[in-house]
Phi, psi and omega in degrees: 000312180298323180296318180294318179295317180298321180296319180296313179301318180300318179296317181296318180296317180298320180298319180293317181296329181277000178073040180302131183289138177292161179300138181293133181287135179301150177300152183311311181301329179289346178260000181273154180290329181206143178233009183087175186272357188261192180247011176229143183210141172246130175248138177235109189240130174249151180302318180207174186298330181273001183286152175244359178229161180181213184222136172253132178228139176246142192230152173240143175269115183228128176050042175081009179219157180270134181234131180293135179251344180172163178207162182200155174294145183233158173235149182237189181299151182298336178254018176085209184241153180213150177308127186304320183289345181252000185291149175238143182297143175081013182263359180058035178247148177268126181286139176263155180143188178247123189231151172286169176232083189306315179192169177256162176206171178181152173287324175274159176295153178299143176305138180305125182105352178294131177245346179292147180305126187228123183253123180285139177279131179242175182301329183261017182273128180226156169243116186280128177238015181281115182297340181266359183264145175285356175258017182307131181057045178220151170292134176230139182205103000282177178288125180285159182298329182282359175247104185294137182302323181288350178246030181213158176259124172277102192304321182297335183288349184270002171046235185301331182298322181254027174305317175215143180201162172239133174289130176263132186283029175289126179053033188257312188286323174225078188301136173254119182300135178089353181275329178139150182216156176070050175261122185229161164258113188219181181288137184287156175250217184274345183206206180293169183258180176270006180144348179279180170247132181233151180220165176302153183300321180300320178293321179297321179293320179294322178296318180294323177290328181285321186295134179227137181304321181293339178279348179046057184294145175235163175243126175250127181240134179184183180255171181292330180203181177087190184300334180253025179301137183296333179292347178282343188260000000 
């Protein structure tokens, strides 16, 4: 027994002395509780809940494992991140969770080669955020009378920010009034967002070219650890 134990210890010591590499850590999506039903995923990770910057990475599922396809610096809400189910409208916080990406849109034409559904922004394009409107958290064109202009985004007015964007399915499929509307993945501006996730325009264009309807891409937003850790979603 002592001989066997000594031999085992000797092997372990030799492995350490030889600089044996530690086991490779699984890719982030492989450590998440859920990644959606598709083969494409975007992760947006901030260091902590109060952060306004972080990293966006897009991934492909290949041969049973997730492989990174690209990454870019990201910006989040001016007041950081908050659990999506607890978020309140107008708080300048980015909701955390796992979300669908219903479609893309933009003031500029879709990058050549884009196959994901892409809706062009026109002079009469609005996003309704009016809690009293039946068009709450929906694109409207033109803006209906029951959606007050002061409670809606005139998409064309956002210029470079909405050159290209993806609609994030936060509070979208079964909207809860007061939770929040108009959360997008879009081109970054000069600072933090009002609750969206933003990336450089070049990265946004690459994401649109990468996204495929058959891949059923989702967006996961979260922090590196804690109650809003991205691995919880």
